[in-house]
C-alpha positions in Angstrom: 0.0 0.1 -0.1 2.6 2.4 0.9 4.4 1.7 -2.6 1.4 3.4 -4.4 1.5 6.5 -2.0 4.0 8.3 -4.2 2.1 7.6 -7.4 -1.3 8.6 -5.8 0.2 12.0 -4.5 1.6 12.7 -7.9 -1.8 11.9 -9.6 -3.7 14.3 -7.1 -1.0 17.0 -7.6 -1.3 16.8 -11.3 -5.3 17.0 -11.2 -5.5 19.6 -8.3 -2.6 22.0 -9.8 -4.5 23.5 -13.1 -7.8 24.2 -10.6 -5.5 26.1 -8.1 -3.7 27.8 -10.9 -7.2 29.0 -12.1 -8.5 29.9 -8.8 -5.3 32.1 -8.1 -5.6 33.8 -11.4 -9.2 34.5 -11.1 -8.9 35.8 -7.6 -6.0 38.0 -8.6 -8.1 39.5 -11.3 -11.1 40.3 -9.5 -9.8 41.3 -6.1 -7.5 43.9 -7.5 -10.1 46.7 -8.1 -10.9 46.3 -4.4 -7.5 46.3 -3.2 -6.9 49.6 -5.3 -9.9 51.1 -3.8 -8.9 50.4 -0.1 -5.4 51.7 -0.8 -6.7 54.9 -2.3 -8.8 55.4 0.6 -6.1 54.8 3.1 -3.8 57.3 1.2 -6.6 60.0 1.2 -7.0 59.4 4.8 -3.2 59.6 5.6 -3.2 63.0 3.5 -6.1 64.6 5.4 -4.7 63.6 8.7 -1.2 65.2 7.7 -2.9 68.4 6.5 -5.0 68.6 9.7 -1.9 68.2 11.8 -0.2 71.1 10.0 -3.2 73.3 10.2 -3.2 72.8 14.3 0.3 73.8 14.3 -0.1 77.1 12.9 
């Protein structure tokens, strides 16, 4: 039984690798706009915080 373990693992890896690749590519393409939106919002918040901090010093 242990002799077939390597062959079985290679088969499972060969069958699941294309599916995993497709999932990673799909998620990468469809998550990117959301990540950009969050990064933009964080950047705007930091800019506002810095400008308010400078206004308090004056």
